[in-house]
C-alpha positions in Angstrom: -237.5 -29.7 99.2 -235.1 -30.5 102.0 -235.8 -27.3 103.7 -239.5 -28.2 104.0 -238.8 -31.5 105.7 -239.8 -31.4 109.4 -237.0 -32.3 111.6 -237.9 -34.6 114.5 -236.6 -33.5 117.8 -233.6 -35.4 119.0 -234.0 -36.7 122.5 -231.1 -36.0 124.8 -229.8 -39.1 126.5 -228.9 -38.9 130.1 -226.3 -41.2 131.7 -227.2 -42.6 135.1 -224.1 -42.8 137.3 -223.9 -45.1 140.3 -222.4 -43.4 143.3 -221.7 -45.9 146.1 -220.6 -43.4 148.7 -222.3 -40.6 150.7 -220.7 -38.2 153.1 -223.0 -38.2 156.2 -221.1 -35.4 157.9 -220.2 -35.1 161.6 -216.9 -34.5 163.4 -214.6 -36.4 165.7 -211.4 -35.5 167.6 -208.9 -37.0 170.0 -206.4 -35.6 172.5 -203.7 -37.7 174.2 -202.3 -37.0 177.7 -199.5 -38.4 179.8 -201.8 -41.1 181.3 -205.1 -40.7 179.5 -206.7 -40.0 176.2 -209.9 -38.2 175.3 -211.9 -39.1 172.1 -215.1 -37.4 171.2 -217.7 -37.3 168.4 -221.0 -35.7 167.7 -224.1 -37.7 166.8 -225.8 -35.9 163.8 -226.2 -37.9 160.6 -226.9 -35.7 157.5 -227.5 -36.1 153.8 -227.0 -32.8 152.1 -229.2 -30.3 153.8 -231.4 -33.0 155.4 -230.9 -34.5 158.8 -231.4 -38.2 158.7 -231.2 -38.6 162.5 -230.0 -36.6 165.4 -228.6 -39.5 167.3 -226.3 -41.8 165.3 -223.2 -42.5 167.5 -219.8 -42.3 165.7 -217.6 -43.4 168.6 -217.5 -47.1 169.8 -215.7 -49.1 172.4 -213.6 -51.8 170.9 -212.3 -53.0 174.3 -211.9 -51.6 177.8 -208.7 -50.1 176.5 -209.6 -48.7 173.0 -212.2 -46.5 171.4 -212.7 -45.8 167.7 -214.4 -42.8 166.2 -215.5 -42.6 162.6 -216.6 -39.9 160.1 -217.6 -40.2 156.5 -220.1 -42.7 155.1 -222.2 -44.0 158.1 -223.0 -47.4 156.6 -219.3 -48.1 155.9 -218.4 -46.9 159.4 -220.9 -49.3 161.0 -219.6 -52.2 159.0 -215.9 -51.3 159.7 -216.7 -51.2 163.5 -218.5 -54.6 163.2 -215.4 -56.1 161.5 -213.1 -54.7 164.1 -215.3 -55.9 167.0 -215.4 -59.4 165.5 -211.6 -59.5 165.1 -211.1 -58.2 168.6 -213.4 -60.9 170.1 -211.6 -63.6 168.0 -208.3 -62.4 169.4 -209.6 -62.5 173.0 -210.9 -66.0 172.7 -207.8 -67.3 171.0 -205.2 -65.6 173.3 -207.3 -65.0 176.5 -206.3 -61.4 176.7 -207.5 -58.1 175.4 -205.7 -56.8 172.3 -203.5 -53.8 173.1 -204.2 -50.4 171.6 -201.1 -50.4 169.3 -202.0 -53.9 168.1 -205.6 -52.7 167.5 -204.2 -49.7 165.6 -202.2 -52.0 163.3 -205.2 -54.3 162.8 -207.3 -51.3 161.7 -204.7 -50.2 159.2 -204.5 -53.7 157.8 -208.3 -54.0 157.6 -208.6 -50.7 155.7 -205.7 -51.7 153.3 -207.3 -55.0 152.4 -210.3 -53.0 151.2 -208.3 -50.5 149.2 -209.7 -51.4 145.8 -213.3 -50.7 147.1 -212.4 -48.9 150.3 -214.5 -48.1 153.3 -215.3 -44.3 152.9 -214.4 -43.5 156.5 -211.8 -41.4 158.3 -211.2 -43.2 161.6 -209.5 -42.1 164.8 -208.4 -44.9 167.2 -207.4 -44.0 170.7 -206.3 -45.7 173.9 -203.2 -46.3 176.1 -200.0 -47.8 174.9 -197.8 -50.4 176.7 -196.3 -47.7 178.8 -199.6 -46.3 179.9 -199.4 -43.1 177.8 -202.2 -41.7 175.7 -202.0 -42.8 172.1 -204.0 -41.4 169.1 -203.9 -43.0 165.6 -205.4 -41.3 162.6 -206.0 -42.9 159.2 -207.1 -42.3 155.6 -209.6 -44.6 153.9 -206.9 -46.9 152.5 -205.1 -47.6 155.8 -202.3 -45.1 156.0 -201.7 -44.6 159.7 -200.0 -41.9 161.8 -199.6 -41.7 165.6 -200.2 -38.2 166.9 -201.0 -36.3 170.1 -204.2 -34.7 168.8 -206.3 -34.7 165.6 -209.7 -33.8 164.2 -211.6 -35.4 161.4 -214.9 -34.8 159.6 -217.0 -32.0 158.2 -215.8 -29.4 160.8 -212.1 -30.5 160.8 -211.1 -27.3 159.0 -212.5 -25.4 162.0 -211.4 -27.7 164.9 -207.9 -28.6 163.8 -206.5 -25.0 163.9 -208.1 -24.6 167.3 -206.4 -27.8 168.6 -203.1 -26.6 167.0 -203.3 -23.5 169.1 -204.7 -24.9 172.4 -203.1 -28.3 172.4 -200.1 -28.0 170.2 -199.4 -24.4 171.5 -198.8 -23.2 167.9 -198.2 -19.4 167.6 -197.9 -19.1 171.4 -194.8 -17.3 172.5 -192.7 -19.0 175.3 -194.9 -22.1 175.2 -193.4 -25.6 175.4 -194.7 -27.4 172.4 -194.0 -30.8 174.1 -196.1 -30.0 177.2 -199.1 -32.3 177.7 -202.4 -31.1 179.0 -204.0 -32.4 182.2 -207.2 -34.3 181.9 -209.8 -31.6 182.8 -208.2 -29.1 180.5 -208.2 -31.5 177.6 -211.9 -32.3 178.3 -212.8 -28.6 178.3 -211.0 -28.0 175.1 -212.8 -30.9 173.4 -216.2 -29.4 174.5 -215.2 -25.9 173.4 -214.1 -27.2 170.0 -217.5 -28.8 169.3 -219.4 -25.8 170.8 -217.6 -23.6 168.2 -218.0 -26.1 165.4 -221.8 -26.3 165.7 -222.0 -22.5 165.2 -220.4 -22.8 161.7 -220.9 -26.3 160.5 -224.5 -27.5 159.8 -223.4 -31.2 159.7 -222.2 -31.2 163.3 -224.5 -31.0 166.3 -227.3 -32.4 168.5 -225.2 -34.5 171.0 -221.6 -34.9 171.9 -220.2 -38.2 173.3 -216.9 -37.9 175.1 -214.9 -41.0 176.0 -212.0 -40.7 178.6 -209.7 -43.7 178.6 -207.3 -44.3 181.5 -205.9 -47.1 183.6 -209.3 -47.8 185.1 -211.0 -48.2 181.8 -213.3 -46.3 179.4 -215.6 -43.6 180.8 -218.4 -42.2 178.7 -220.1 -38.8 178.9 -222.9 -37.4 176.8 -223.6 -33.7 176.4 -226.2 -31.7 174.4 -225.1 -29.6 171.5 -226.8 -27.0 169.2 -229.8 -28.6 167.5 -230.9 -26.3 164.7 
């Protein structure tokens, strides 16, 4: 009888899926002033609820005029920085001068675009001084779309930091405030510190250490501060 035949269990087949990207968390921001620019990033590298390391820098000097900060996949970020450093050095040896920040910004856009079919999973911010000595901040998506702005935040805590910058730097929702007014250097620095102090209270992927780079006519100045470590 068919009803008496023992049915062998059917094994469920699982499909292994290759995932080349990981979001390692972290946050970066930049604020441009009349004759300076501040760019800052934390150092925590995470994978889910695990902390891989408490000190993995996300901001790097590309020259004595330009700094790049990255968030997203840490391995892709490191490779992108290596490529940019190599191209910047090649330009210096060929032309015997340091590449300007606007030229470096366009180079970064082109580099990301060339990899658009298998992109670097990074959200970079590039900052420096333009040809007129004014602070310049450039923000990107992973395939190279570029925008120059006065301030920006990227990374896992960007949803917390960007509204804070909108209010404190862009003067959004402030009555009788001039939206085109630029902050002085010390005020911008304090806002950057406050932004990360608040972000570490709400975002588990941001913390440990904060690296702040101030770029002006005298070069790049780096400062390191401790953040929340839990």
